[in-house]
C-alpha positions in Angstrom: 0.0 0.0 0.1 2.9 2.3 0.8 3.9 2.4 -3.0 0.3 3.3 -4.0 0.4 6.3 -1.2 3.5 7.3 -2.5 2.1 7.3 -6.0 -0.9 9.3 -4.9 1.3 12.0 -2.7 3.7 12.2 -5.8 1.2 13.1 -8.5 -1.8 15.0 -7.0 -0.1 16.6 -3.9 3.6 17.2 -4.6 2.8 19.5 -7.8 0.7 21.6 -5.4 3.1 22.0 -2.7 6.1 22.5 -5.2 4.1 25.2 -6.7 4.3 26.9 -3.4 8.1 26.7 -3.2 7.9 23.9 -0.7 9.3 20.3 -0.7 7.5 17.2 0.2 8.9 14.0 1.7 7.5 10.8 2.5 9.0 9.7 5.8 6.7 6.3 6.3 3.5 5.1 5.2 2.5 2.0 7.4 -0.9 0.7 7.7 -3.3 3.7 8.1 -0.5 5.9 9.2 1.2 8.3 7.0 4.2 10.6 8.2 5.1 13.5 5.8 7.8 16.1 6.4 7.8 19.6 4.6 10.9 21.7 3.9 11.3 25.1 2.0 8.5 27.5 2.1 6.3 25.3 4.4 9.0 24.7 7.0 7.5 26.2 10.3 4.4 27.4 8.2 1.1 27.5 10.1 -0.7 26.8 6.9 0.8 23.3 7.2 -2.3 22.1 9.3 -4.7 23.6 6.8 -2.8 21.8 3.9 -2.9 18.5 5.8 -6.7 18.6 6.7 -8.1 20.2 3.3 -5.7 18.6 0.8 -3.4 15.7 1.9 -5.9 13.8 4.3 -8.9 14.1 1.4 -6.7 12.9 -1.1 -5.6 9.9 0.9 -9.0 8.8 2.3 -10.2 6.9 -0.8 -7.0 4.4 -0.3 -7.1 4.6 3.6 -10.5 5.4 4.9 -8.8 5.6 8.5 -5.8 7.3 7.6 -4.0 9.3 10.2 -1.6 12.0 8.7 1.5 13.4 10.8 3.4 16.1 9.5 6.7 17.6 10.4 8.6 20.4 9.2 11.8 22.2 9.0 15.6 21.1 9.1 16.9 18.3 9.1 14.9 16.1 7.0 14.4 12.8 8.5 16.9 10.1 7.5 15.3 8.0 5.0 12.6 10.1 4.0 11.9 10.1 0.2 11.4 13.3 -1.7 8.4 13.6 -3.7 9.0 17.1 -5.2 11.3 17.2 -7.9 12.9 20.6 -6.9 12.2 22.3 -10.3 9.6 25.0 -10.3 
């Protein structure tokens, strides 16, 4: 399931995040838990909660009806996190 979660995040969410100048990383996707990390303009941004609630969670709900999304931001990027944005704007 984590590959499907990664695909959905990379194709639907990452381009939106990247347009805002941020970077999206997938830290972990296990069961109904998805852990993400934001860097760039979203690092420490109070709007991250709104993005998580209004964009990320609804996009993942069809795959994981009981999804729990946890988001961290800033530096350093957690070890092993996979960058989903391509860094080109």
